[in-house]
N, C-alpha and C positions, 0 to 999 in steps of 0.2 A: 409555412413550410410543413410538410407531412413527415412525421418521425415515427419509425417503428421501433419497438423495444421488445426483445425476446427474453422472456423470463420475468415472472411477477414476484420474485422473492424480494428481499430487502433492497438489493442494489438496483434491480430492474424497476421496481416501483419508485425508488428515489429518482432515478434518471427520468422516468415518465413524468414525475411531479415537476422536475426542473424545466423540462421542455414545455409542459402544459402551462406553467406559470409564465413563461416567456411568450405564450400565445400560439405555440405550435399545435398542430392537429396531431394528436398522439394515438397510436394503436398499440396497446399493450397486449402482447400475445403470450399465452401459456397453454400447453397441452392439457394441463390440469385445471378444470373449471373451478374446482373448490379453491385452488390457490388464487385464482382471479377474484373470487368472492372475498377472500381474506384480504387481498391487496386493497380492494375497494373500501372495505370496512376500516382498515388501518389508515388509509388516506383521509377518510372522514374524521377520524380521531386526531390526526396530525393537524388538519386544517382548523379544527375546533380549538386546539391548543394555541394555534397561531392567532386566532381571533381573540382568545382570552388574554394573550400577551400584547394585543394591540398591533400586531405586525401586519395583519390583513383584516379586511372587513368582510361582511357576508356576501357582498357582490363579487369580490375577488375570489372567495371560496367557490361560488357558483361558476365563475369563469374558468377556474382551474379544473373543476370536476367535469364541466361540459366539454373540455378539450381532450378528455381521455375516453377512448373506446376500449372495452375489454373483449378480446377475441380469442377463440380457441382453434381457429382455422388459419394456417400459415398464409394462405392465399390472400387473407385480409391485409397483408403488408405490401401487396403488389404495387400500390400507388406511392409508396414511401420515397422521399428524397434521400433519406439516410436511415439505416437500420443498425441499432446497437444491440448486440447480444450480451446478456448477463445471466448465463446459466452455469451449471456445474463445471468445475475445473477439470474437464476430461477432454483431451485432445480429439479423440475419435468422434465423440458426440458433437463437439463444435464443428468439426469438418463436415459431418453428415448434415447438420442443420444448414450450413452455408451453401453446401452443394445443392440442396433442395431449394433454398431461398433464391439463389442466383437465377434460376430458371423462371422465377415469378416476377422479379422486379425489373425495372427499366435498366438500360445500359448505363444511365447516368447516376443511378443510385449508389451512394457510398455504403459500403459494408464495413462494419466495425465490431471489434470484440472488446469487452471490458475485462478481459483476463488480467490477472495480477502477476502471473509469472510464466505462462505458456508462450511458446514461440509464435509470434505474429506471422513470421515467414512460413512456418509450417501450416498454420490454419489457412493462410492465403493460397497455398498450393492446391487446396481442394477446389478452388474456383477456376473457371475457364478464363476469367479476366481478373487476375490477382492485382492488377495495377490500381484498382479501386478499393482495395482492402487496406485497413489500417487498424492500429490499436488505439483505443480511447479508454484510458483507465481512470475511473472515478474512485474517490475514497469514501469510506463509510463514516457517518451518514452522508450520502451524496448531496442532498439539498443544503447541508450546512458546511461541508468541507469545500474550501475554495479551489484546491489544487486538482488539476486533471493532467495526467501524463499522456502525451500524444506520441505514439510509437509507429513510425513508418517502417514497413518491412523493406527488404531489398527490392521487392517488386512494386512497391507503392509509387505512384506517379506524383510529381510535384503538385499537379493540380488537385489531387486528392488530399495531399497534406495541407495545402493552402486553404481549401474549402473547409476542411475539418477544423482548422484553427479558427477560421472566421465564425463557424457555427458555435463552437464551444466558448470562444471569447464573447460572442454575442449573448450567450446565456449567463454572462457575468462571472465566469470562472477564470482562474489564473492558470494558464497553460505552460507546460515545459515540454521540450522535445527530447526524447531519449532514443538512443540506438536500440535496435531489437536484440537485447542482451538479457540473459536470465535475471529476473527480478527488476528489470528496467533501472530506475534510479532508486526510488524509496525502498523497495523490498530487497535490493542488493545492499545499499549502504546501511540499512538498519539491522542487518543480521547480527553484528557484534553486540548490539544492545541486549538482545536476548541470549545469543550464543555464549558470550563471555560471562554474562551473569550466571547462566546455568553451569558453566565450567567452574567458576569460582565456588558455587554452591556444592558441586559434586565432590570437591576436595574437602568439604566440611560435613558436619552432621546436617542432613537435609531436614531442618526443622524451621518452624515459623520465626524463631528469633533471628537466625542467620539470613533467612529470606528478607525479613523486614529491615535488617541492617543494610543489605545490598540495595533494597528499594529506597531506603533513606539516603544512601550515598548518592543516588541519581537524582532524587528530588532536591537534595542539597545543591546539586549542580544546576538546578533550574527546570528539570523535567517535571511535567505535571503528575505523572505516574511513574512508579518504579517498574522495572522489567517484569517482575512476577505479578504485580498488580495488573499490568497491561496485558500480559499473556492470558491471565484469567478473564480479563474483560473481552479480549478478542476471541478467545476460545482456544484451548490448547490443541484441539484437533486442527483448527484452521492454521494456527501459527506454526505447528509442527509440519503440516503439509507444505506450506510455503518454504520452510527451511529445507525440507527434503527435496523439493522440486529444484530449488536453486543449487543445492549440493550436487544433485545428479546432472543437472544441465551444465555445470562447470566441470564436468568430467571428474567428479569426486575430489575437487580441490579441498584440501584439509582446512582451509580458512572458513569453509561454509558447513563443516560437519555438524549435523543436528545433535541435539541432546538426547541421550538414552533415557535420562530421567523424565524428560518431557514426553518421550514416546511411551513410556510406561504409564504416565498419567492419562494419555489419550487412550491407550488400550484398556485402561481400567474404567473409562467413562468419566473420569474426573476432569471435565472440560473447562471448568471455571465457574463464573457466576451463573451461567445458564443451567448448570446442574447442581448449583449450591456447593460444589467442591472442586477445587483445582489445586494449585499450589497452596492456597489458603482454604480454610473451611468457612463457608458462608451460611451454614445451616442455622436454624433458630436457636440451637443450644451451644453454638460455637463460642469458645472463650478466646478472645484475642489477647495474646501474651504481650506484655510490655517488654521491650528490649532496652538494655542500658547502652546508650550511645558510646561507641568507642571512636572518638574523633579522628585518631590517627588512621584507624582501619577504614573508616568512612571516606577519608580523603584519598587514601591509596586506591581503594576500589573505584571511586569516582574518576580519578585521574586515569586509571588503567582502561576503563571502558570508553571514556571520551577519546583517549589516544587511539584506541582500536577503531572507533567510528571515523575519526579524522583520517586514519590510514586507509580505510575502505573508501572514503570519499576521494582521497587522492588517487587511489587505484582506478576509480570510476572516471576521473578526469584524465588520467594517464592513458586509459584505453579509449579515450575520446567517445565515451558513451553519452556525455552531455557536457555543456559548458559549466564552468565553476559557478557562474551566476544562477544557472538553472538548477544545479545541484543544491546550492544553498537555499534557493527558493523552494525547491521540492521538499526539503527536510523541515523547513520552518512552516510552510503552508500545508504540507501533506500530513505530517505527523507531529506538528506543534513543537519542534525542538526549540529550546530557548534562544538559540542563535544559530546562524549558518556555520557549518563545520569549518569552512575555510577561514571565515572571519575569526572563529574560535582558535584555529591553529595559529593565526597571526598574533592573537592575544596571548596564548600560552607560550608561543615560541616554537617554531618548527623543529629546531634542534632538540628541544625538550621532548617532543613527540617521538622523534627518532630514537632518542635515548631510552624512552620507555619501551618502545617496540624491541629494540636490540636487547634490553635487559630481560624481557620476557622470552625472547628467542634463545638467548644464552642459557636461561634456566630450563626451558621445556624442550628446545630443539624441535618444535612443531611448526609445520607450514603456516598455521593460522597466525603466527607472529612474524611472518615475512614482511619486512618493511617495504613500502612502496618506493620504487626507484625515483619517483618524482620528489617525494619527501626528502630522500637522502641527498639528491642533487641540490635541492633548494637549501637544505641545511648547510651543505658544504659551501654554497655561494652566498649564504646569509641573506636569502631572498624572502619576500613575503608574497602572499597570494594577492593582496590588494595594496595598492599604493596608498600611503597615508595622505589624507586630505589636509591641505594647508589652510 
């Protein structure tokens, strides 16, 4: 199979590595030749590390490298069976690229975008044959993360969806299908993990001690990283942009309102680990302050954020964006949640989740605490998301 990848940044290079490892003939395109050189050097380092860890041998390394061609002429993608775009999150730029690309490839070639939050339907509209366009959203780092969201637009044909699933599953990935809705599954459901954490912080002194307590609350719940640690790892510019995009795309629904505090960090250039300063200071002279655990506070914060996540997952199911099985799979495989949110709701008790949401709404009277009708209905009928196994 011939695979085209547009964009040689972290995501594009990762996708190229996945396809090449599976034996596909990959053409990695970037208008910037220097970026292609950087991608090639980085792949060399990655493969050498895999050899050191015993995951591949030198023959496999040579096989992977031989399967990737680095090109700076878009016409070099003309023979592709599928082209996956992974460039800047700008709708107009993506439309322009696909409009040009469509004239070069065959009528059977699948066109796909790796966008994390932009409308697949809108990008597809730039094509004369939008039925072959689809969203294929990998997670970073793409070679390591198992989950891939597959997002058909309203124009996507069943054949395009079926073939895309076959290709990505064949690459050893776990796929979930999501309706073309802002944020798809993961970036929609995960908003409260960041948004509610920053809201709690904004009501306090914004210092390292309070941030670390909130982070500790979520790690106590089983998350590998707390929200502030994770935002710094992702990059506050990237995380804020996704929050803002989802907020605007949902017609400024208050549930997705971004954090002004995070916006200020992004404006200041405090982007996280990549700049040595974000919510935390990572500079060589930084002093990490020890926080005294307040067990009651930690439990309340953890319960509050988990209830918000469950509520968002329930809304996603209520809107028929994805099945409950795919939502749970997406959150555990895509962002390493300790358990599926619907399974978690059953464990906590759906009525308990509703009570937490109603308590927050009664206190704040903000739309962000609007309880999902699905949760409220299930609590009233004493239902569970999953039947207990006998």
